[in-house]
mmCIF file as Biopython writes it, N, C-alpha, C and O atoms, coordinates in Angstrom:
data_model
#
loop_
_atom_site.group_PDB
_atom_site.id
_atom_site.type_symbol
_atom_site.label_atom_id
_atom_site.label_alt_id
_atom_site.label_comp_id
_atom_site.label_asym_id
_atom_site.label_entity_id
_atom_site.label_seq_id
_atom_site.pdbx_PDB_ins_code
_atom_site.Cartn_x
_atom_site.Cartn_y
_atom_site.Cartn_z
_atom_site.occupancy
_atom_site.B_iso_or_equiv
_atom_site.auth_seq_id
_atom_site.auth_asym_id
_atom_site.pdbx_PDB_model_num
ATOM 1   N N  . MET A ? 1  ? 0.954   -1.192 0.067   1.0 0.0 1  A 1 
ATOM 2   C CA . MET A ? 1  ? 0.074   0.084  0.089   1.0 0.0 1  A 1 
ATOM 3   C C  . MET A ? 1  ? 0.747   1.234  0.010   1.0 0.0 1  A 1 
ATOM 4   O O  . MET A ? 1  ? 1.565   1.371  0.919   1.0 0.0 1  A 1 
ATOM 5   N N  . SER A ? 2  ? 0.684   2.168  -0.813  1.0 0.0 2  A 1 
ATOM 6   C CA . SER A ? 2  ? 1.526   3.356  -0.924  1.0 0.0 2  A 1 
ATOM 7   C C  . SER A ? 2  ? 0.992   4.412  0.056   1.0 0.0 2  A 1 
ATOM 8   O O  . SER A ? 2  ? -0.207  4.526  0.308   1.0 0.0 2  A 1 
ATOM 9   N N  . GLU A ? 3  ? 1.708   4.979  0.454   1.0 0.0 3  A 1 
ATOM 10  C CA . GLU A ? 3  ? 1.395   6.150  1.372   1.0 0.0 3  A 1 
ATOM 11  C C  . GLU A ? 3  ? 1.899   7.420  0.935   1.0 0.0 3  A 1 
ATOM 12  O O  . GLU A ? 3  ? 3.093   7.617  0.709   1.0 0.0 3  A 1 
ATOM 13  N N  . THR A ? 4  ? 0.976   8.305  0.812   1.0 0.0 4  A 1 
ATOM 14  C CA . THR A ? 4  ? 1.350   9.629  0.276   1.0 0.0 4  A 1 
ATOM 15  C C  . THR A ? 4  ? 1.303   10.695 1.532   1.0 0.0 4  A 1 
ATOM 16  O O  . THR A ? 4  ? 0.817   10.451 2.636   1.0 0.0 4  A 1 
ATOM 17  N N  . SER A ? 5  ? 1.903   11.906 1.127   1.0 0.0 5  A 1 
ATOM 18  C CA . SER A ? 5  ? 1.705   12.826 2.094   1.0 0.0 5  A 1 
ATOM 19  C C  . SER A ? 5  ? 1.089   14.090 1.497   1.0 0.0 5  A 1 
ATOM 20  O O  . SER A ? 5  ? 1.348   14.426 0.341   1.0 0.0 5  A 1 
ATOM 21  N N  . CYS A ? 6  ? 0.225   14.828 2.335   1.0 0.0 6  A 1 
ATOM 22  C CA . CYS A ? 6  ? -0.449  16.013 1.881   1.0 0.0 6  A 1 
ATOM 23  C C  . CYS A ? 6  ? 0.417   16.938 1.472   1.0 0.0 6  A 1 
ATOM 24  O O  . CYS A ? 6  ? 1.418   17.119 2.165   1.0 0.0 6  A 1 
ATOM 25  N N  . PRO A ? 7  ? 0.219   17.731 0.247   1.0 0.0 7  A 1 
ATOM 26  C CA . PRO A ? 7  ? 1.193   18.898 -0.123  1.0 0.0 7  A 1 
ATOM 27  C C  . PRO A ? 7  ? 1.071   20.112 1.004   1.0 0.0 7  A 1 
ATOM 28  O O  . PRO A ? 7  ? 2.032   20.862 1.180   1.0 0.0 7  A 1 
ATOM 29  N N  . ARG A ? 8  ? 0.079   20.238 1.611   1.0 0.0 8  A 1 
ATOM 30  C CA . ARG A ? 8  ? -0.110  21.314 2.371   1.0 0.0 8  A 1 
ATOM 31  C C  . ARG A ? 8  ? 0.283   21.081 3.895   1.0 0.0 8  A 1 
ATOM 32  O O  . ARG A ? 8  ? 1.173   21.795 4.358   1.0 0.0 8  A 1 
ATOM 33  N N  . CYS A ? 9  ? -0.191  20.338 4.523   1.0 0.0 9  A 1 
ATOM 34  C CA . CYS A ? 9  ? -0.069  20.001 6.040   1.0 0.0 9  A 1 
ATOM 35  C C  . CYS A ? 9  ? 1.029   18.926 6.075   1.0 0.0 9  A 1 
ATOM 36  O O  . CYS A ? 9  ? 1.575   18.835 7.175   1.0 0.0 9  A 1 
ATOM 37  N N  . ARG A ? 10 ? 1.463   18.120 5.156   1.0 0.0 10 A 1 
ATOM 38  C CA . ARG A ? 10 ? 2.436   17.164 5.286   1.0 0.0 10 A 1 
ATOM 39  C C  . ARG A ? 10 ? 2.156   16.034 6.189   1.0 0.0 10 A 1 
ATOM 40  O O  . ARG A ? 10 ? 3.103   15.418 6.678   1.0 0.0 10 A 1 
ATOM 41  N N  . ASN A ? 11 ? 0.873   15.691 6.469   1.0 0.0 11 A 1 
ATOM 42  C CA . ASN A ? 11 ? 0.389   14.543 7.227   1.0 0.0 11 A 1 
ATOM 43  C C  . ASN A ? 11 ? 0.250   13.329 6.253   1.0 0.0 11 A 1 
ATOM 44  O O  . ASN A ? 11 ? -0.211  13.541 5.131   1.0 0.0 11 A 1 
ATOM 45  N N  . PRO A ? 12 ? 0.607   12.134 6.602   1.0 0.0 12 A 1 
ATOM 46  C CA . PRO A ? 12 ? 0.530   11.200 5.766   1.0 0.0 12 A 1 
ATOM 47  C C  . PRO A ? 12 ? -0.961  10.562 5.424   1.0 0.0 12 A 1 
ATOM 48  O O  . PRO A ? 12 ? -1.824  10.454 6.295   1.0 0.0 12 A 1 
ATOM 49  N N  . ILE A ? 13 ? -1.132  10.208 4.229   1.0 0.0 13 A 1 
ATOM 50  C CA . ILE A ? 13 ? -2.481  9.728  3.842   1.0 0.0 13 A 1 
ATOM 51  C C  . ILE A ? 13 ? -2.536  8.403  3.447   1.0 0.0 13 A 1 
ATOM 52  O O  . ILE A ? 13 ? -2.002  8.183  2.359   1.0 0.0 13 A 1 
ATOM 53  N N  . ASP A ? 14 ? -3.047  7.420  4.041   1.0 0.0 14 A 1 
ATOM 54  C CA . ASP A ? 14 ? -2.755  5.950  4.014   1.0 0.0 14 A 1 
ATOM 55  C C  . ASP A ? 14 ? -3.891  5.489  3.048   1.0 0.0 14 A 1 
ATOM 56  O O  . ASP A ? 14 ? -3.776  4.368  2.553   1.0 0.0 14 A 1 
ATOM 57  N N  . ASP A ? 15 ? -5.018  6.280  2.723   1.0 0.0 15 A 1 
ATOM 58  C CA . ASP A ? 15 ? -6.133  5.835  1.918   1.0 0.0 15 A 1 
ATOM 59  C C  . ASP A ? 15 ? -5.902  6.059  0.606   1.0 0.0 15 A 1 
ATOM 60  O O  . ASP A ? 15 ? -5.925  7.226  0.215   1.0 0.0 15 A 1 
ATOM 61  N N  . GLU A ? 16 ? -5.665  5.104  -0.223  1.0 0.0 16 A 1 
ATOM 62  C CA . GLU A ? 16 ? -5.501  5.110  -1.852  1.0 0.0 16 A 1 
ATOM 63  C C  . GLU A ? 16 ? -6.572  5.762  -2.536  1.0 0.0 16 A 1 
ATOM 64  O O  . GLU A ? 16 ? -6.366  6.394  -3.572  1.0 0.0 16 A 1 
ATOM 65  N N  . ASP A ? 17 ? -7.759  5.640  -1.995  1.0 0.0 17 A 1 
ATOM 66  C CA . ASP A ? 17 ? -8.986  6.284  -2.694  1.0 0.0 17 A 1 
ATOM 67  C C  . ASP A ? 17 ? -9.433  7.637  -2.295  1.0 0.0 17 A 1 
ATOM 68  O O  . ASP A ? 17 ? -10.480 8.128  -2.714  1.0 0.0 17 A 1 
ATOM 69  N N  . ALA A ? 18 ? -8.562  8.280  -1.415  1.0 0.0 18 A 1 
ATOM 70  C CA . ALA A ? 18 ? -8.816  9.638  -0.847  1.0 0.0 18 A 1 
ATOM 71  C C  . ALA A ? 18 ? -8.508  10.638 -2.153  1.0 0.0 18 A 1 
ATOM 72  O O  . ALA A ? 18 ? -7.547  10.541 -2.916  1.0 0.0 18 A 1 
ATOM 73  N N  . LEU A ? 19 ? -9.521  11.568 -2.200  1.0 0.0 19 A 1 
ATOM 74  C CA . LEU A ? 19 ? -9.253  12.775 -3.280  1.0 0.0 19 A 1 
ATOM 75  C C  . LEU A ? 19 ? -8.726  14.027 -2.310  1.0 0.0 19 A 1 
ATOM 76  O O  . LEU A ? 19 ? -7.875  14.820 -2.713  1.0 0.0 19 A 1 
ATOM 77  N N  . LEU A ? 20 ? -9.195  14.092 -1.277  1.0 0.0 20 A 1 
ATOM 78  C CA . LEU A ? 20 ? -8.859  15.168 -0.458  1.0 0.0 20 A 1 
ATOM 79  C C  . LEU A ? 20 ? -8.200  14.821 1.009   1.0 0.0 20 A 1 
ATOM 80  O O  . LEU A ? 20 ? -8.457  13.773 1.603   1.0 0.0 20 A 1 
ATOM 81  N N  . CYS A ? 21 ? -7.465  15.668 1.432   1.0 0.0 21 A 1 
ATOM 82  C CA . CYS A ? 21 ? -6.624  15.292 2.706   1.0 0.0 21 A 1 
ATOM 83  C C  . CYS A ? 21 ? -7.718  15.182 3.846   1.0 0.0 21 A 1 
ATOM 84  O O  . CYS A ? 21 ? -8.757  15.842 3.823   1.0 0.0 21 A 1 
ATOM 85  N N  . HIS A ? 22 ? -7.414  14.365 4.754   1.0 0.0 22 A 1 
ATOM 86  C CA . HIS A ? 22 ? -8.367  13.901 5.805   1.0 0.0 22 A 1 
ATOM 87  C C  . HIS A ? 22 ? -8.182  14.984 6.934   1.0 0.0 22 A 1 
ATOM 88  O O  . HIS A ? 22 ? -9.012  15.111 7.835   1.0 0.0 22 A 1 
ATOM 89  N N  . PHE A ? 23 ? -7.051  15.757 6.835   1.0 0.0 23 A 1 
ATOM 90  C CA . PHE A ? 23 ? -6.767  16.577 8.060   1.0 0.0 23 A 1 
ATOM 91  C C  . PHE A ? 23 ? -6.990  18.210 7.756   1.0 0.0 23 A 1 
ATOM 92  O O  . PHE A ? 23 ? -7.403  18.992 8.612   1.0 0.0 23 A 1 
ATOM 93  N N  . CYS A ? 24 ? -6.652  18.573 6.418   1.0 0.0 24 A 1 
ATOM 94  C CA . CYS A ? 24 ? -6.889  19.954 6.091   1.0 0.0 24 A 1 
ATOM 95  C C  . CYS A ? 24 ? -7.798  20.175 4.882   1.0 0.0 24 A 1 
ATOM 96  O O  . CYS A ? 24 ? -8.189  21.313 4.621   1.0 0.0 24 A 1 
ATOM 97  N N  . GLY A ? 25 ? -8.133  19.162 4.166   1.0 0.0 25 A 1 
ATOM 98  C CA . GLY A ? 25 ? -9.073  19.263 3.075   1.0 0.0 25 A 1 
ATOM 99  C C  . GLY A ? 25 ? -8.516  19.659 1.867   1.0 0.0 25 A 1 
ATOM 100 O O  . GLY A ? 25 ? -9.343  19.790 0.965   1.0 0.0 25 A 1 
ATOM 101 N N  . VAL A ? 26 ? -7.384  19.883 1.586   1.0 0.0 26 A 1 
ATOM 102 C CA . VAL A ? 26 ? -6.836  20.207 0.307   1.0 0.0 26 A 1 
ATOM 103 C C  . VAL A ? 26 ? -6.829  19.081 -0.688  1.0 0.0 26 A 1 
ATOM 104 O O  . VAL A ? 26 ? -6.831  17.904 -0.330  1.0 0.0 26 A 1 
ATOM 105 N N  . SER A ? 27 ? -6.821  19.416 -1.787  1.0 0.0 27 A 1 
ATOM 106 C CA . SER A ? 27 ? -6.926  18.316 -2.949  1.0 0.0 27 A 1 
ATOM 107 C C  . SER A ? 27 ? -5.554  17.687 -3.042  1.0 0.0 27 A 1 
ATOM 108 O O  . SER A ? 27 ? -4.498  18.316 -2.977  1.0 0.0 27 A 1 
ATOM 109 N N  . LEU A ? 28 ? -5.685  16.298 -3.210  1.0 0.0 28 A 1 
ATOM 110 C CA . LEU A ? 28 ? -4.385  15.482 -3.339  1.0 0.0 28 A 1 
ATOM 111 C C  . LEU A ? 28 ? -4.081  15.393 -4.822  1.0 0.0 28 A 1 
ATOM 112 O O  . LEU A ? 28 ? -3.192  14.597 -5.126  1.0 0.0 28 A 1 
ATOM 113 N N  . ASN A ? 29 ? -4.667  16.074 -5.797  1.0 0.0 29 A 1 
ATOM 114 C CA . ASN A ? 29 ? -4.383  16.151 -7.120  1.0 0.0 29 A 1 
ATOM 115 C C  . ASN A ? 29 ? -4.556  14.619 -7.687  1.0 0.0 29 A 1 
ATOM 116 O O  . ASN A ? 29 ? -3.672  14.124 -8.387  1.0 0.0 29 A 1 
ATOM 117 N N  . ARG A ? 30 ? -5.700  13.930 -7.355  1.0 0.0 30 A 1 
ATOM 118 C CA . ARG A ? 30 ? -5.816  12.539 -7.896  1.0 0.0 30 A 1 
ATOM 119 C C  . ARG A ? 30 ? -7.010  12.659 -8.666  1.0 0.0 30 A 1 
ATOM 120 O O  . ARG A ? 30 ? -7.767  13.598 -8.422  1.0 0.0 30 A 1 
ATOM 121 N N  . THR A ? 31 ? -7.321  11.721 -9.689  1.0 0.0 31 A 1 
ATOM 122 C CA . THR A ? 31 ? -8.609  11.730 -10.291 1.0 0.0 31 A 1 
ATOM 123 C C  . THR A ? 31 ? -9.302  10.412 -9.608  1.0 0.0 31 A 1 
ATOM 124 O O  . THR A ? 31 ? -8.712  9.542  -8.968  1.0 0.0 31 A 1 
ATOM 125 N N  . SER A ? 32 ? -10.577 10.475 -9.878  1.0 0.0 32 A 1 
ATOM 126 C CA . SER A ? 32 ? -11.297 9.468  -9.369  1.0 0.0 32 A 1 
ATOM 127 C C  . SER A ? 32 ? -11.170 7.986  -10.176 1.0 0.0 32 A 1 
ATOM 128 O O  . SER A ? 32 ? -10.758 7.951  -11.336 1.0 0.0 32 A 1 
ATOM 129 N N  . ALA A ? 33 ? -11.503 6.961  -9.557  1.0 0.0 33 A 1 
ATOM 130 C CA . ALA A ? 33 ? -11.200 5.746  -10.184 1.0 0.0 33 A 1 
ATOM 131 C C  . ALA A ? 33 ? -12.407 5.356  -11.149 1.0 0.0 33 A 1 
ATOM 132 O O  . ALA A ? 33 ? -12.385 4.314  -11.804 1.0 0.0 33 A 1 
ATOM 133 N N  . SER A ? 34 ? -13.489 6.287  -11.192 1.0 0.0 34 A 1 
ATOM 134 C CA . SER A ? 34 ? -14.484 5.864  -11.949 1.0 0.0 34 A 1 
ATOM 135 C C  . SER A ? 34 ? -14.124 6.333  -13.504 1.0 0.0 34 A 1 
ATOM 136 O O  . SER A ? 34 ? -13.126 6.992  -13.797 1.0 0.0 34 A 1 
ATOM 137 N N  . LEU A ? 35 ? -15.099 5.879  -14.414 1.0 0.0 35 A 1 
ATOM 138 C CA . LEU A ? 35 ? -14.724 6.104  -15.902 1.0 0.0 35 A 1 
ATOM 139 C C  . LEU A ? 35 ? -14.887 7.651  -16.213 1.0 0.0 35 A 1 
ATOM 140 O O  . LEU A ? 35 ? -14.193 8.147  -17.101 1.0 0.0 35 A 1 
ATOM 141 N N  . LEU A ? 36 ? -15.696 8.342  -15.575 1.0 0.0 36 A 1 
ATOM 142 C CA . LEU A ? 36 ? -15.827 9.788  -15.850 1.0 0.0 36 A 1 
ATOM 143 C C  . LEU A ? 36 ? -14.838 10.514 -15.215 1.0 0.0 36 A 1 
ATOM 144 O O  . LEU A ? 36 ? -14.449 11.585 -15.680 1.0 0.0 36 A 1 
ATOM 145 N N  . GLY A ? 37 ? -14.312 9.953  -14.015 1.0 0.0 37 A 1 
ATOM 146 C CA . GLY A ? 37 ? -12.988 10.640 -13.404 1.0 0.0 37 A 1 
ATOM 147 C C  . GLY A ? 37 ? -11.720 10.412 -14.328 1.0 0.0 37 A 1 
ATOM 148 O O  . GLY A ? 37 ? -10.876 11.294 -14.484 1.0 0.0 37 A 1 
ATOM 149 N N  . LYS A ? 38 ? -11.649 9.209  -14.909 1.0 0.0 38 A 1 
ATOM 150 C CA . LYS A ? 38 ? -10.492 9.033  -15.664 1.0 0.0 38 A 1 
ATOM 151 C C  . LYS A ? 38 ? -10.575 9.916  -16.972 1.0 0.0 38 A 1 
ATOM 152 O O  . LYS A ? 38 ? -9.556  10.428 -17.434 1.0 0.0 38 A 1 
ATOM 153 N N  . ILE A ? 39 ? -11.750 10.070 -17.524 1.0 0.0 39 A 1 
ATOM 154 C CA . ILE A ? 39 ? -11.966 10.967 -18.624 1.0 0.0 39 A 1 
ATOM 155 C C  . ILE A ? 39 ? -11.617 12.502 -18.371 1.0 0.0 39 A 1 
ATOM 156 O O  . ILE A ? 39 ? -10.954 13.268 -19.070 1.0 0.0 39 A 1 
ATOM 157 N N  . ARG A ? 40 ? -12.237 12.703 -17.216 1.0 0.0 40 A 1 
ATOM 158 C CA . ARG A ? 40 ? -12.055 14.361 -16.776 1.0 0.0 40 A 1 
ATOM 159 C C  . ARG A ? 40 ? -10.488 14.472 -16.520 1.0 0.0 40 A 1 
ATOM 160 O O  . ARG A ? 40 ? -9.927  15.542 -16.755 1.0 0.0 40 A 1 
ATOM 161 N N  . GLY A ? 41 ? -9.775  13.374 -16.039 1.0 0.0 41 A 1 
ATOM 162 C CA . GLY A ? 41 ? -8.441  13.506 -15.730 1.0 0.0 41 A 1 
ATOM 163 C C  . GLY A ? 41 ? -7.516  13.845 -17.017 1.0 0.0 41 A 1 
ATOM 164 O O  . GLY A ? 41 ? -6.547  14.604 -17.070 1.0 0.0 41 A 1 
ATOM 165 N N  . ALA A ? 42 ? -8.044  13.136 -17.937 1.0 0.0 42 A 1 
ATOM 166 C CA . ALA A ? 42 ? -7.270  13.191 -19.178 1.0 0.0 42 A 1 
ATOM 167 C C  . ALA A ? 42 ? -7.551  14.423 -20.138 1.0 0.0 42 A 1 
ATOM 168 O O  . ALA A ? 42 ? -6.893  14.705 -21.139 1.0 0.0 42 A 1 
ATOM 169 N N  . GLY A ? 43 ? -8.595  15.066 -19.670 1.0 0.0 43 A 1 
ATOM 170 C CA . GLY A ? 43 ? -8.849  16.377 -20.402 1.0 0.0 43 A 1 
ATOM 171 C C  . GLY A ? 43 ? -10.233 16.642 -20.296 1.0 0.0 43 A 1 
ATOM 172 O O  . GLY A ? 43 ? -11.019 16.041 -21.028 1.0 0.0 43 A 1 
ATOM 173 N N  . GLY A ? 44 ? -10.634 17.498 -19.445 1.0 0.0 44 A 1 
ATOM 174 C CA . GLY A ? 44 ? -12.099 17.926 -19.122 1.0 0.0 44 A 1 
ATOM 175 C C  . GLY A ? 44 ? -12.722 18.687 -20.098 1.0 0.0 44 A 1 
ATOM 176 O O  . GLY A ? 44 ? -13.952 18.681 -20.149 1.0 0.0 44 A 1 
ATOM 177 N N  . LYS A ? 45 ? -12.013 19.398 -20.947 1.0 0.0 45 A 1 
ATOM 178 C CA . LYS A ? 45 ? -12.832 20.244 -21.975 1.0 0.0 45 A 1 
ATOM 179 C C  . LYS A ? 45 ? -13.395 19.186 -23.138 1.0 0.0 45 A 1 
ATOM 180 O O  . LYS A ? 45 ? -14.344 19.479 -23.865 1.0 0.0 45 A 1 
ATOM 181 N N  . TRP A ? 46 ? -12.726 17.996 -23.209 1.0 0.0 46 A 1 
ATOM 182 C CA . TRP A ? 46 ? -13.249 17.184 -24.382 1.0 0.0 46 A 1 
ATOM 183 C C  . TRP A ? 46 ? -14.617 16.439 -23.937 1.0 0.0 46 A 1 
ATOM 184 O O  . TRP A ? 46 ? -15.483 16.048 -24.721 1.0 0.0 46 A 1 
ATOM 185 N N  . VAL A ? 47 ? -14.642 16.323 -22.593 1.0 0.0 47 A 1 
ATOM 186 C CA . VAL A ? 47 ? -16.096 15.717 -22.072 1.0 0.0 47 A 1 
ATOM 187 C C  . VAL A ? 47 ? -17.094 16.666 -22.461 1.0 0.0 47 A 1 
ATOM 188 O O  . VAL A ? 47 ? -18.088 16.197 -23.016 1.0 0.0 47 A 1 
ATOM 189 N N  . TRP A ? 48 ? -17.027 18.088 -22.259 1.0 0.0 48 A 1 
ATOM 190 C CA . TRP A ? 48 ? -17.881 18.927 -22.439 1.0 0.0 48 A 1 
ATOM 191 C C  . TRP A ? 48 ? -18.157 19.111 -24.002 1.0 0.0 48 A 1 
ATOM 192 O O  . TRP A ? 48 ? -19.308 19.336 -24.378 1.0 0.0 48 A 1 
ATOM 193 N N  . ILE A ? 49 ? -17.026 19.009 -24.978 1.0 0.0 49 A 1 
ATOM 194 C CA . ILE A ? 49 ? -17.323 19.144 -26.188 1.0 0.0 49 A 1 
ATOM 195 C C  . ILE A ? 49 ? -18.121 18.078 -26.738 1.0 0.0 49 A 1 
ATOM 196 O O  . ILE A ? 49 ? -18.990 18.364 -27.561 1.0 0.0 49 A 1 
ATOM 197 N N  . VAL A ? 50 ? -17.910 16.736 -26.341 1.0 0.0 50 A 1 
ATOM 198 C CA . VAL A ? 50 ? -18.732 15.511 -26.615 1.0 0.0 50 A 1 
ATOM 199 C C  . VAL A ? 50 ? -20.120 15.826 -26.201 1.0 0.0 50 A 1 
ATOM 200 O O  . VAL A ? 50 ? -21.023 15.724 -27.031 1.0 0.0 50 A 1 
ATOM 201 N N  . ILE A ? 51 ? -20.382 16.226 -24.899 1.0 0.0 51 A 1 
ATOM 202 C CA . ILE A ? 51 ? -21.765 16.303 -24.649 1.0 0.0 51 A 1 
ATOM 203 C C  . ILE A ? 51 ? -22.473 17.332 -25.191 1.0 0.0 51 A 1 
ATOM 204 O O  . ILE A ? 51 ? -23.697 17.214 -25.253 1.0 0.0 51 A 1 
ATOM 205 N N  . VAL A ? 52 ? -21.898 18.404 -25.632 1.0 0.0 52 A 1 
ATOM 206 C CA . VAL A ? 52 ? -22.556 19.431 -26.438 1.0 0.0 52 A 1 
ATOM 207 C C  . VAL A ? 52 ? -22.758 18.965 -27.933 1.0 0.0 52 A 1 
ATOM 208 O O  . VAL A ? 52 ? -23.727 19.381 -28.568 1.0 0.0 52 A 1 
ATOM 209 N N  . ALA A ? 53 ? -21.862 18.122 -28.481 1.0 0.0 53 A 1 
ATOM 210 C CA . ALA A ? 53 ? -22.018 17.696 -29.826 1.0 0.0 53 A 1 
ATOM 211 C C  . ALA A ? 53 ? -23.235 16.681 -29.714 1.0 0.0 53 A 1 
ATOM 212 O O  . ALA A ? 53 ? -24.099 16.723 -30.590 1.0 0.0 53 A 1 
ATOM 213 N N  . ILE A ? 54 ? -23.326 15.864 -28.778 1.0 0.0 54 A 1 
ATOM 214 C CA . ILE A ? 54 ? -24.484 14.935 -28.829 1.0 0.0 54 A 1 
ATOM 215 C C  . ILE A ? 54 ? -25.772 15.629 -28.669 1.0 0.0 54 A 1 
ATOM 216 O O  . ILE A ? 54 ? -26.712 15.201 -29.340 1.0 0.0 54 A 1 
ATOM 217 N N  . VAL A ? 55 ? -25.986 16.735 -27.810 1.0 0.0 55 A 1 
ATOM 218 C CA . VAL A ? 55 ? -27.056 17.394 -27.455 1.0 0.0 55 A 1 
ATOM 219 C C  . VAL A ? 55 ? -27.600 18.031 -28.778 1.0 0.0 55 A 1 
ATOM 220 O O  . VAL A ? 55 ? -28.789 18.053 -29.097 1.0 0.0 55 A 1 
ATOM 221 N N  . ALA A ? 56 ? -26.423 18.612 -29.594 1.0 0.0 56 A 1 
ATOM 222 C CA . ALA A ? 56 ? -26.826 19.425 -30.745 1.0 0.0 56 A 1 
ATOM 223 C C  . ALA A ? 56 ? -27.303 18.369 -31.840 1.0 0.0 56 A 1 
ATOM 224 O O  . ALA A ? 56 ? -28.159 18.671 -32.670 1.0 0.0 56 A 1 
ATOM 225 N N  . ALA A ? 57 ? -26.735 17.184 -31.797 1.0 0.0 57 A 1 
ATOM 226 C CA . ALA A ? 57 ? -27.220 16.181 -32.826 1.0 0.0 57 A 1 
ATOM 227 C C  . ALA A ? 57 ? -28.466 15.696 -32.543 1.0 0.0 57 A 1 
ATOM 228 O O  . ALA A ? 57 ? -29.208 15.399 -33.480 1.0 0.0 57 A 1 
ATOM 229 N N  . ALA A ? 58 ? -28.865 15.549 -31.273 1.0 0.0 58 A 1 
ATOM 230 C CA . ALA A ? 58 ? -30.158 15.121 -30.905 1.0 0.0 58 A 1 
ATOM 231 C C  . ALA A ? 58 ? -31.181 16.314 -31.131 1.0 0.0 58 A 1 
ATOM 232 O O  . ALA A ? 58 ? -32.334 16.015 -31.440 1.0 0.0 58 A 1 
ATOM 233 N N  . MET A ? 59 ? -30.867 17.492 -31.011 1.0 0.0 59 A 1 
ATOM 234 C CA . MET A ? 59 ? -31.922 18.502 -31.268 1.0 0.0 59 A 1 
ATOM 235 C C  . MET A ? 59 ? -32.030 18.667 -32.765 1.0 0.0 59 A 1 
ATOM 236 O O  . MET A ? 59 ? -33.126 19.059 -33.164 1.0 0.0 59 A 1 
ATOM 237 N N  . LEU A ? 60 ? -30.988 18.413 -33.765 1.0 0.0 60 A 1 
ATOM 238 C CA . LEU A ? 60 ? -31.101 18.455 -35.158 1.0 0.0 60 A 1 
ATOM 239 C C  . LEU A ? 60 ? -31.950 17.142 -35.517 1.0 0.0 60 A 1 
ATOM 240 O O  . LEU A ? 60 ? -32.864 17.241 -36.335 1.0 0.0 60 A 1 
ATOM 241 N N  . ALA A ? 61 ? -31.687 16.048 -34.979 1.0 0.0 61 A 1 
ATOM 242 C CA . ALA A ? 61 ? -32.421 14.803 -35.413 1.0 0.0 61 A 1 
ATOM 243 C C  . ALA A ? 61 ? -33.929 14.966 -34.979 1.0 0.0 61 A 1 
ATOM 244 O O  . ALA A ? 61 ? -34.789 14.470 -35.706 1.0 0.0 61 A 1 
ATOM 245 N N  . SER A ? 62 ? -34.271 15.598 -33.899 1.0 0.0 62 A 1 
ATOM 246 C CA . SER A ? 62 ? -35.595 15.745 -33.493 1.0 0.0 62 A 1 
ATOM 247 C C  . SER A ? 62 ? -36.423 16.649 -34.267 1.0 0.0 62 A 1 
ATOM 248 O O  . SER A ? 62 ? -37.643 16.563 -34.405 1.0 0.0 62 A 1 
ATOM 249 N N  . MET A ? 63 ? -35.495 17.698 -34.859 1.0 0.0 63 A 1 
ATOM 250 C CA . MET A ? 63 ? -36.442 18.641 -35.863 1.0 0.0 63 A 1 
ATOM 251 C C  . MET A ? 63 ? -36.725 17.959 -37.208 1.0 0.0 63 A 1 
ATOM 252 O O  . MET A ? 63 ? -37.636 18.435 -37.885 1.0 0.0 63 A 1 
ATOM 253 N N  . PHE A ? 64 ? -36.099 16.978 -37.639 1.0 0.0 64 A 1 
ATOM 254 C CA . PHE A ? 64 ? -36.321 16.265 -38.865 1.0 0.0 64 A 1 
ATOM 255 C C  . PHE A ? 64 ? -37.158 15.082 -38.486 1.0 0.0 64 A 1 
ATOM 256 O O  . PHE A ? 64 ? -37.512 14.276 -39.346 1.0 0.0 64 A 1 
#
């Protein structure tokens, strides 16, 4: 099990799934293990571009 330390308060964090420090609440700069978390970690703007494109395509398809 890997132990990391908080970048702000320097306390050790034993939980591998923690996204925030248990002591001070600062972000540990980790992405979520879920699919959406991995996509957002790779590039958050692409998620929004794909969502907007799907909505626009659905609206065009419903007009015809």
